[in-house]
N, C-alpha and C positions, 0 to 999 in steps of 0.2 A: 643374184636374180631377179628378174622383173616380175611382178605380180600385176594383175588387172585388178585383184583386190585383196585386202587382207580381212579377213573374217577373225573376228573375236568371239569364241565361243563355241563348244563343241558339242552342244547339245542338240536338240531337235531342227531347230530352224539354222544353225549353223553347218550343221551336216547335210543337211537337204540343198542349201544355197552352194557350198563345195560342189558336190555332186552334180547339179543343176549347171551350173557354171561350168564344168568339165566335159558336159553333154555336148554344150554347143562350143565347145573349143577355147574355154577362156580359161586363164591360168590364176588359182588363188592360193594362199597360204592361210590354214586354219591355225588359230592360237586357241592351246586348252589348257587352263590351268591345272586340271588335274593330270592323274597318271593314267587315265584310260577315257575314252569318246563314250557320250552317251551315257552318262551317270543317271540322270532323272529317266531314261527312255529304260533302262534296266530294271529299275525298281518300280516301274508303273505298272498297273493291273496286276499288283501281286507278282511280279516278275514274268507277266505274259503279255503284258503291253496291246491296250486297246487303242490300236493306233488311227482309228478312225470312227465315224458313226455314219451310218446310213440315212440318220435323219436330219443331218446338219442343215441348217437354215441361219440366216441371220437372227431369229428370234433366239437361238440359243446361246447368244454372247451378253454379257454385261459390258456395255460401252457407252462412254457420252455421244457417240455419233455411229450409230448401227448403218448408216448408208455409205460409211466409209468403206463396209466390208464387200459390199457389191463386186467391187474391181476383182478383189482379191479372189472370190467363192466363184465369181465368172472365169476367171484365168485357170482357176487350177480347182476341179472339183473333186466331190468324194469318190467318183468313178475313176479321176486321174490318180488319185491316191491308190485305190485298188490296183490299177493297170500297173501302175510304177511298180508295185511292190512284186506283184505277179513276174513282171517282166524282168526285172534285174535280180530278185532273188528268189523266184519259184516260190513266193508267199502266197497263199491263198487264204483267205479269212473267212473265220466260222463267226457266224452272228451269235452273240449272248443276249443278255437282258435289254432289251429298251435301244437296239439297234448297235449295240457296242460291236465292234468288230476286233478280232482277235486272230494273230496267226495259228495257222492248223496247229502248228507243233508247240503252242502255248509256251513258245520261248523269245522272251523281250531282246535276246542276243542276236535272233534271227535278222530283226530290224536294222540293228546297229550292223550287223555284217554286209547287210545291202549297200551301205553307205561308204564303209572300210574298204569293200571291193570297187565299188566303181570310183572312190577317188584315186585308189592304187592304178585302175585301168586308164584314169585320165591323166594321170600324173599330177594329181593335187597334193602340194606338201602339207603336211600336218607337223606342229609342235607340240608336244605334251609338256606337261610341268613346267609351261612359260605363264610367267603372270605380267598382266599387261599392266604398268604402272600410269601411263598416259597416253592421249591423243590430242595431238596439234596440228593445227593447220601448216603448212610450210609450202614454201616456193614451188614445190613440186606436186604439191597435193596435202598428205597427210605425213606427219611424223609420229609414229607411235614407238614408244619406249618400253621394252621388256626387260624380264629380269630371267636368266635362265640358265641353269645349272651354276648359280650365284653370281652369274656376270650380267652386267646391263648391256643391251644392245639396243641400237637406233634401227627402226625399218621404215621405208618410203613406199606410200602408193597412193594413185591418184583417186583410189576408192577405198573406203572402209565401212564394213559392216559390223553394226554390234548386234550380236545375236547372242550375248551373254546371260540371258534370262532375268529373271525378277529375284526376289528375296526368300522364297522357299528355294532347299533347305540348307542352312549353311554348312553342314557337315558334308553336304556334296559338291560344295565349291560354290555356292551360292553367294551373292553379294550385290549392291548396290550400284555397281560399277556403271551399269546402263544410264542410271536415273543420275549420276553425277557426271557422264558424259553432256549428258542432254543438257545439263544445267550448266557446265561449262559453256555450252556453244547457246546458251541463251534459249533454249528451247522448253517450251511450257510443260510441267510436269503435272498430271492429275494425281491428287492424293492416294497415296497406296497404303492397302490394307491386307490382312491375310484372307484367302478365298478358299472355299472348298475345305473347311476347317471345322474340328469337332468345336460345340460351344460348352461352357463352364457351368455351373449353378453353384452358389454358394449360400451363405445365411441359412436361413431356418428349414428351407425346402432341402438342403445338400444331402440330407441323412436319409431323405425318403428315396431320393434320385441312385446314391449308393447303394442302398437295400436291393434295389432292383437291379444291379451291375450283371452285365450278362444276357438279359432278356433282351430279345427282337421282336420287334412286332412291325406288321406292316399296317403304315397309316398313310393320313394326307396332311401333307404340312405345308401352312399356306399363312399369307398376310395380305396387306392390302395389294400388293405388287404382282404375286405370282403363287402357284401352288405345284406341290411335288407329291406323286404317291409311290413312295417305296418303303423300303424297311428303315426304322431307326434304331439304334442301339443304346441301351442304360449302360453307362460306365460309372466307376468311382467317382468322377468328377464331373457326371453332365451328361451329354448327349453325343451321340455320334452315328455313323450309319449313313448310308448313301441319300435319304430325305434332308437329313440334317445338315450333310455336307452342301446338299446343293440349295438350302435356303440360307447358307450363311453367306452368299454371294450376293444376296438382297436383304441382310441384316445390317444393321448399325447399334453398336452400344446404347442401350436404354432402352431399345425398342421390343414389344413385345410381339409374337407370332403364337399361331393357334394348330393343336393338333387333333385330327379327328383319327380317333383310336381304333374305330370301326366305319372304316371310308365304305364298306360295299354292303352295309344293313343299315336298318334304323333301329335306333334302340326305342323308340316311340312305340314301334309296331311290335317288336319282341316282347315288350312289357304287354301289349293288349292281347297279343296271343295267348302269353302265359295266365293272363288274367281268365280268359275265356275257358283256358284247361284245368280252372281251380285255383292257380297261383298258389299251391301248397310250396314251392320252392322259395328258400331266401334270395335276397339280390345276389348273395355271394356265391350261391349256388348255381343260378342265371348267368351271372359274368363268368364263371369258371368254363362255362359252354365255350367261350369266346377267349379267354384268356389263360396264363399260365396259373397256377396256385400261388405264386409269389405275386404275381401281379393281381390278384384278386384279393389277397390279404393286405397289399399295399393301399386297395380302393378304401380301407377301411378307415383311413385317416381323411376321406371326403365324403363317403357314402354310409348309408345305413346297411351295410352287408348282411347284420343279423334279421333284418326284418323279413316276413314273408311278402311276397308280391301281393297276396291277397289283401293284406293291412297296407299296403302303400298307399300314403296319401299323394293329392295333386303335388304338393311341392315337392315332395321328395322325387317324385317320378319325374318331375322337370330337372331336379338337380343332376338326377342320374343321368338322362339324355345330355345335358349340356357337359358334365364334366366326361361323358365317353366322345360325344361328338365338338365339343367346343374347349377342350382341355389348355389352357392358357399358361404360356412358358415365357419367360424374362429372364434370358442369360445373364450372367454377370458379364462376360467375356466369350474370349475365345482361347483357342491352346496355343496361336501365334504361329510366327512362320515357319517353325522347326517341325510341325504337325500341319500346316497347310499344305493342300496340292499345287497350289498356285496363287498369283498374287493379282489382286484387285487394282485397277487404276495404272499408272506408267505413264510414258509419254504420249502427249495428246497428239491425237490423228489429226488435229489442224494444223501440226507443225509438217506432216508429210504428205508428199505426193501419193494420191491412193493407188494410182496405177504400178509405180514404181517403189515406195515406201523411202523415196531419197529425201531428205531436209529440203524444205522449200528455201530456208535461209542459207544453206550450205554444201553447196554441189559435191556431191561423190562421199557424203555421209549418209548411211542407210542404218535404219533401224527396223528389226523383225522380231518376231514372236513373242515371249511372254513381258519382255521390256516395253511394250507398247498397251496402250489403255484399250486391250481387248482380250477379256476374260469368258473363256468357255464353261459351259456346263461341267459335272461329272459325266466321264464316257466317250473319251475319245476326242471331243470336240476342240479340246486345246492341241491336241496333236495337227488335227485338220488346219487348224488357223497356222501353226507352225511351218508346215508344209508350204501352205498357200503363200504365206508371206514370203517365207525362203525361194518361192519359184519366181514373184515378181521382182525380187530383187536381183537374183540370177539373171533372169534375162534384160535387165537394163543397166547393168554394171558396163560400162563401155571397155572396149577390148582394146588393145593396142595392137598394131599388125608389125610391132618393133621397128617400123620406120617412120615412127612419130606422129602417125595417123591413128585417130582412134574412132571408132565406129560400134555400133551396139547390136546385138542379136546373136 
């Protein structure tokens, strides 16, 4: 069988690429290492899959070249995503927190089913349990060596799409395959790191955080680059929750960030009002108005919780305000790729054509999705990038008319 492209990776980008290629009459072969398609899609959003975000813009992505994203998001918008799933899967989204769009069924498998149905209808081929060993240039394009069922096979195609994802999560089949292929073809790779990942606390403060495990607080988490106002979660090993996952994409080991534990109020004003009312409550009693008992007790390490507000000195009042609104955190590290949602860094966008995602150095070699140096925020943004990058690739893959003439579209 002759294929217009071999697609490596049956995740979000690979599935959309195969589906879109089929819709414009192209023939692809999708290779997937796992025994099922869309492994990360199926676990995303707690198994519900927040498949896009209504507020998607370039500002929601971490990349060394933000302007690179203009072409992808101009060609494939959030509305295109919504229309695609509604048209081909009768999936209608329901908005949750901060623009996150979930299928009304709350079932991630419904998203994957859209692709499997489309690929079947357009006669795209899928090989599961197929381990790609290498990709090499050949006289007829590219030679892809695979192992399937214990046997080695050689496949050829004029176009190869690398949509094998990033390093999270190994148990779902993640690997550095895309990065290795990029380096083999002499493409620059931006240093990678876990992103959207919980952060760890060790040393003298570890016990304080561990004692608060299970407590969730609505906070503003910020550094000199950005801020996020969402929940944080204290754990036995440090911090997690949406706001922490978000800031982790803008954090590097050794850096400190700040947490405003009461972002919608002013502790200074609260103390003044309390004083005007006689100040009979202690600092601890006042804090318990806003925090759990466990959290209030934990503040005893830093604050004079047994002192009455009326007796509170100026310096102690300032200490309370700074502790609540400017709580400093210096994580020891992160929980690594197995707990990360995505990978930061990847194949440099300077190596790719922005309108096609084809390698500038090697015609017919494409990279999309998480493998590229484009990392979205938590909440559906990474899916939107996967869909958009897949669409660009699918449209630009040359199609053979089986008479030897190639054309695109």
